C-alpha positions as CSV (number, residue, x, y, z in Angstrom):
1,X,45.4,138.7,109.7
2,X,46.1,140.1,113.2
3,X,43.0,141.3,114.8
4,X,41.1,142.5,111.7
5,X,37.7,142.5,113.4
6,X,36.8,145.7,115.0
7,X,35.7,147.3,118.3
8,X,33.0,149.8,117.6
9,X,31.5,151.9,114.8
10,X,33.7,154.8,116.1
11,X,37.0,152.8,115.7
12,X,39.6,154.6,113.6
13,X,41.3,153.2,110.5
14,X,44.7,154.1,111.9
15,X,46.1,150.6,111.2
16,X,45.2,150.7,107.5
17,X,48.5,152.2,106.3
18,X,50.5,149.5,108.1
19,X,48.2,146.8,106.7
20,X,48.8,148.1,103.2
21,X,52.6,148.2,103.8
22,X,52.5,144.6,105.1
23,X,50.5,143.4,102.1
24,X,52.9,145.1,99.7
25,X,55.9,143.4,101.3
26,X,54.4,139.9,101.7
27,X,51.9,139.4,98.9
28,X,54.0,139.9,95.8
29,X,56.7,137.4,96.5
30,X,54.1,134.8,97.6
31,X,51.9,135.3,94.6
32,X,54.9,135.2,92.2
33,X,56.2,132.0,93.8
34,X,52.8,130.4,93.4
35,X,52.6,131.5,89.8
36,X,56.2,130.4,88.9
37,X,56.2,127.2,90.8
38,X,59.4,125.2,91.3
39,X,62.0,126.1,92.5
40,X,60.7,129.5,93.6
41,X,57.8,128.3,95.7
42,X,60.0,125.9,97.5
43,X,62.5,128.7,98.3
44,X,59.8,131.0,99.6
45,X,58.2,128.3,101.7
46,X,61.5,127.3,103.3
47,X,62.3,131.0,104.0
48,X,58.9,131.4,105.6
49,X,59.3,128.2,107.7
50,X,62.7,129.4,109.0
51,X,61.3,132.8,110.0
52,X,58.2,131.3,111.6
53,X,60.4,128.8,113.6
54,X,62.3,131.8,115.1
55,X,59.0,133.5,115.9
56,X,57.5,130.5,117.5
57,X,60.4,130.1,119.9
58,X,59.9,133.7,120.8
59,X,56.2,133.4,121.1
60,X,56.4,130.5,123.6
61,X,59.0,132.2,125.7
62,X,62.3,130.7,124.5
63,X,63.6,133.6,122.5
64,X,66.6,134.0,124.8
65,X,67.8,130.5,124.4
66,X,70.0,130.2,121.2
67,X,70.1,126.4,121.5
68,X,66.3,126.1,121.3
69,X,66.1,128.7,118.5
70,X,68.8,126.7,116.6
71,X,66.9,123.5,117.2
72,X,63.7,125.0,115.9
73,X,65.2,126.7,112.8
74,X,67.2,123.6,111.9
75,X,64.4,121.2,112.5
76,X,61.3,122.8,111.1
77,X,62.5,122.9,107.5
78,X,63.5,119.2,107.5
79,X,59.9,117.8,106.8
80,X,59.5,120.3,104.0
81,X,62.8,119.2,102.5
82,X,61.6,115.6,103.0
83,X,58.5,116.4,101.1
84,X,60.5,117.6,98.1
85,X,62.2,114.3,97.8
86,X,59.9,111.7,99.4
87,X,56.4,113.1,99.3
88,X,53.9,113.3,102.2
89,X,54.8,110.0,103.9
90,X,58.4,111.1,104.5
91,X,57.3,114.5,105.6
92,X,54.8,113.1,108.0
93,X,57.4,110.7,109.5
94,X,60.0,113.5,109.9
95,X,57.4,115.8,111.5
96,X,56.5,113.1,114.1
97,X,60.2,112.4,114.8
98,X,61.0,116.1,115.2
99,X,58.0,116.6,117.5
100,X,59.1,113.8,119.7
101,X,62.7,114.8,119.6
102,X,61.8,118.3,120.8
103,X,59.7,116.8,123.6
104,X,62.6,114.6,124.7
105,X,65.1,117.4,124.5
106,X,62.9,119.6,126.7
107,X,62.4,116.8,129.2
108,X,66.1,116.0,129.5
109,X,67.0,119.6,129.9
110,X,64.0,120.2,132.2
111,X,62.9,123.1,130.1
112,X,59.5,124.8,130.9
113,X,56.9,124.9,128.1
114,X,58.5,122.0,126.3
115,X,55.2,120.8,124.8
116,X,54.5,124.3,123.5
117,X,57.9,124.4,121.8
118,X,57.4,121.0,120.2
119,X,53.9,121.9,119.1
120,X,55.5,124.5,116.8
121,X,56.8,121.8,114.5
122,X,53.3,120.7,113.2
123,X,51.9,124.2,113.4
124,X,54.6,125.4,111.1
125,X,55.2,122.4,108.9
126,X,51.6,121.3,108.0
127,X,50.6,124.6,106.3
128,X,53.9,124.7,104.4
129,X,53.5,121.1,103.1
130,X,49.8,121.8,102.4
131,X,50.7,124.7,100.1
132,X,53.2,122.6,98.1
133,X,50.6,119.8,97.9
134,X,48.0,122.2,96.6
135,X,50.4,123.8,94.1
136,X,51.3,120.4,92.6
137,X,47.7,119.7,91.7
138,X,46.7,120.2,88.0
139,X,44.6,123.1,89.2
140,X,47.1,124.1,91.8
141,X,47.9,127.6,90.6
142,X,44.2,128.6,90.5
143,X,43.4,127.0,93.8
144,X,46.3,128.5,95.7
145,X,45.7,132.0,94.3
146,X,42.0,131.6,95.0
147,X,42.8,130.8,98.6
148,X,45.2,133.8,98.9
149,X,42.5,136.0,97.5
150,X,39.8,134.6,99.9
151,X,42.0,135.1,103.0
152,X,42.8,138.7,101.8
153,X,39.2,139.4,101.2
154,X,38.3,138.0,104.6
155,X,40.8,140.3,106.2
156,X,39.6,143.4,104.3
157,X,35.9,142.7,104.7
158,X,36.3,142.0,108.4
159,X,38.4,145.1,109.0
160,X,36.0,147.5,107.3
161,X,32.7,146.0,108.4
162,X,33.9,145.5,111.9
163,X,35.0,149.1,112.2
164,X,32.0,150.5,110.5
165,X,29.3,148.5,112.2
166,X,30.9,147.3,115.5
167,X,28.5,145.5,117.8
168,X,28.8,142.3,119.8
169,X,32.2,140.8,120.3
170,X,33.1,137.5,118.6
171,X,35.5,136.1,121.2
172,X,36.1,138.8,123.9
173,X,38.3,136.6,126.1
174,X,40.7,135.8,123.3
175,X,40.6,138.8,121.0
176,X,38.5,141.7,122.3
177,X,38.7,143.7,119.0
178,X,36.8,141.1,116.9
179,X,33.1,141.4,116.3
180,X,30.4,139.3,114.7
181,X,29.8,142.0,112.2
182,X,33.5,141.7,111.2
183,X,33.2,137.9,110.8
184,X,30.0,138.2,108.6
185,X,31.6,141.0,106.5
186,X,34.7,138.8,106.0
187,X,32.5,135.8,105.0
188,X,30.6,138.0,102.5
189,X,33.8,139.3,101.0
190,X,35.2,135.8,100.7
191,X,32.0,134.6,99.0
192,X,32.3,137.4,96.4
193,X,35.9,136.4,95.7
194,X,34.8,132.8,95.2
195,X,32.1,133.9,92.8
196,X,34.6,136.0,90.8
197,X,37.1,133.2,90.7
198,X,34.6,130.8,89.1
199,X,33.5,133.4,86.6
200,X,37.2,134.0,85.7
201,X,38.3,130.4,85.2
202,X,35.1,129.5,83.5
203,X,34.3,126.2,85.4
204,X,33.0,125.1,88.7
205,X,29.7,125.7,90.6
206,X,29.3,129.3,91.6
207,X,26.9,128.8,94.5
208,X,29.0,125.9,95.9
209,X,32.3,127.8,95.7
210,X,30.8,130.9,97.1
211,X,29.7,128.8,100.1
212,X,33.1,127.1,100.4
213,X,34.8,130.5,100.2
214,X,32.6,131.8,103.1
215,X,33.4,128.7,105.1
216,X,37.1,129.2,104.5
217,X,36.7,132.7,105.9
218,X,35.5,131.1,109.2
219,X,38.3,128.5,109.1
220,X,40.8,131.4,108.6
221,X,39.4,133.2,111.6
222,X,39.8,130.1,113.7
223,X,43.5,130.3,112.8
224,X,43.5,133.9,113.7
225,X,41.8,133.3,117.1
226,X,44.1,130.4,117.8
227,X,47.2,132.5,117.4
228,X,45.6,135.3,119.4
229,X,44.9,132.7,122.2
230,X,48.6,131.6,122.2
231,X,49.8,135.2,122.3
232,X,47.4,136.0,125.2
233,X,48.5,132.9,127.1
234,X,52.1,134.0,126.9
235,X,51.5,137.7,127.2
236,X,53.0,138.5,123.8
237,X,51.6,141.3,121.7
238,X,53.1,140.4,118.4
239,X,54.9,137.2,117.1
240,X,57.6,139.3,115.5
241,X,58.5,142.6,113.9
242,X,58.6,142.2,110.2
243,X,56.5,145.3,110.0
244,X,57.6,147.5,112.9
245,X,54.6,148.0,115.2
246,X,52.5,145.6,113.1
247,X,53.6,142.1,114.0
248,X,55.5,139.2,112.5
249,X,55.0,136.6,109.9
250,X,52.7,134.5,112.1
251,X,50.5,137.6,112.6
252,X,50.3,138.1,108.9
253,X,49.7,134.4,108.0
254,X,47.7,133.1,110.9
255,X,44.6,132.5,108.7
256,X,46.7,130.2,106.4
257,X,47.7,128.0,109.3
258,X,44.2,126.5,109.4
259,X,43.0,127.1,105.8
260,X,45.9,125.6,103.9
261,X,45.6,122.1,105.6
262,X,41.8,122.2,105.3
263,X,42.0,122.8,101.5
264,X,44.8,120.3,101.1
265,X,42.8,117.6,103.0
266,X,39.7,118.4,100.9
267,X,41.7,118.1,97.7
268,X,43.2,114.8,98.8
269,X,39.8,113.3,99.9
270,X,37.9,114.4,96.8
271,X,40.7,113.8,94.3
272,X,40.1,117.2,92.7
273,X,40.6,120.9,93.3
274,X,37.7,122.5,95.3
275,X,37.3,124.8,92.3
276,X,36.2,121.8,90.2
277,X,33.6,120.7,92.6
278,X,30.0,120.5,91.4
């Protein structure tokens, strides 16, 4: 969801073809993995974690150090593998150990931006584990696909409403292209997707899930803005180049960095999928 919120009513839709291409490349394998479950979802998650580890090293300025890239790409998947065999407790312990190990390694080697590098471990691992946790719920398929649809709707609604309406900027110091009109358009689109989901599955509270969906649009935008803030801090335009000229995996999945842990936590605390809330 890289910069979907627009500048002015006169903004062009030049990015639209690249957005469609990125959706075609990323969405089908992700949706198929969610639908099919084990072992496909684990394979896709591990591949994504590996790629995001490389991108994070690049993002925080360590892309020319093969040792650090190796440490990130070898370390980041370990908590996810630990989750496969030992559940959340093992994954949490491994995440903490790896975070501290990266800090110590950076300190010993007197590397700059060591804290930033170590921060990539929880940033990458928590959404990955959250997706697996959500998928393992009895309503996991529906919940995961609902969230994918909500984030996609947020992106689309924000893109078109932002470029059509324009207006005041949402966070000009972090991401100058985003507008309040785009955010509101994304929230409305997400609420419509939430409503359609409840009508489709035949259970749940429509007004409640519509509101939850709109809130998730805001949570996703927080992930988007957070990634934009990191890129601005390090002077990086894109996290990678999966789609030439249109960014990397972090740029495409930034909304899920915040939304997946939020939904996983809500599911764990309530003991039920959000789609079953009343």
